[in-house]
C-alpha positions in Angstrom: -54.4 -1.1 -49.2 -54.5 -4.4 -47.4 -50.8 -4.6 -46.2 -49.5 -6.2 -49.3 -47.0 -4.5 -51.6 -46.5 -4.8 -55.4 -43.2 -4.8 -57.2 -42.8 -4.2 -60.9 -39.9 -6.4 -62.0 -40.3 -6.1 -65.7 -42.7 -9.2 -65.9 -45.7 -7.3 -64.6 -46.7 -6.6 -61.0 -45.6 -9.2 -58.4 -47.2 -9.1 -55.0 -44.6 -9.0 -52.2 -45.6 -9.4 -48.6 -44.0 -7.1 -46.2 -42.1 -10.1 -44.7 -41.3 -13.1 -46.9 -41.0 -16.7 -45.6 -37.4 -17.9 -45.2 -37.2 -21.6 -45.9 -35.3 -23.7 -43.4 -32.0 -25.1 -44.8 -29.6 -27.6 -43.3 -26.6 -27.5 -45.6 -24.1 -24.9 -46.7 -25.4 -25.3 -50.3 -28.9 -24.4 -49.1 -27.6 -21.2 -47.5 -26.2 -20.1 -50.9 -29.4 -20.8 -52.9 -31.5 -17.9 -54.1 -34.6 -19.6 -52.7 -33.0 -18.8 -49.2 -31.1 -15.6 -50.0 -33.8 -13.6 -51.7 -36.3 -13.7 -48.8 -33.6 -13.2 -46.2 -32.3 -10.1 -48.0 -35.8 -8.7 -48.5 -36.7 -9.1 -44.8 -33.5 -7.2 -43.9 -34.4 -4.2 -46.0 -35.6 -1.1 -44.3 -39.4 -0.6 -44.2 -39.2 2.5 -46.3 -37.5 0.6 -49.1 -40.2 -2.1 -49.0 -43.0 0.4 -49.3 -41.8 2.0 -52.6 -44.0 1.3 -55.5 -41.7 2.2 -58.4 -38.6 0.3 -59.5 -36.7 3.6 -60.2 -37.5 4.9 -56.7 -36.4 1.6 -55.1 -33.1 1.8 -57.0 -32.4 5.4 -56.0 -33.2 4.8 -52.3 -31.2 1.6 -52.3 -28.1 3.4 -53.4 -28.5 6.0 -50.6 -29.0 3.5 -47.8 
């Protein structure tokens, strides 16, 4: 593998890099937008969670973390 991960979200496989780019925001509204929150939360996940390849495995591990 080349360091990229794939996540099956129900719409097919989506390539997810190990660390996602967090856009720079300057307002409180920007901090609440999903465009900012999703990459921030993804980057805060433990490496073991990011490396899982199945959605069910991800959900199970997420509940135990």
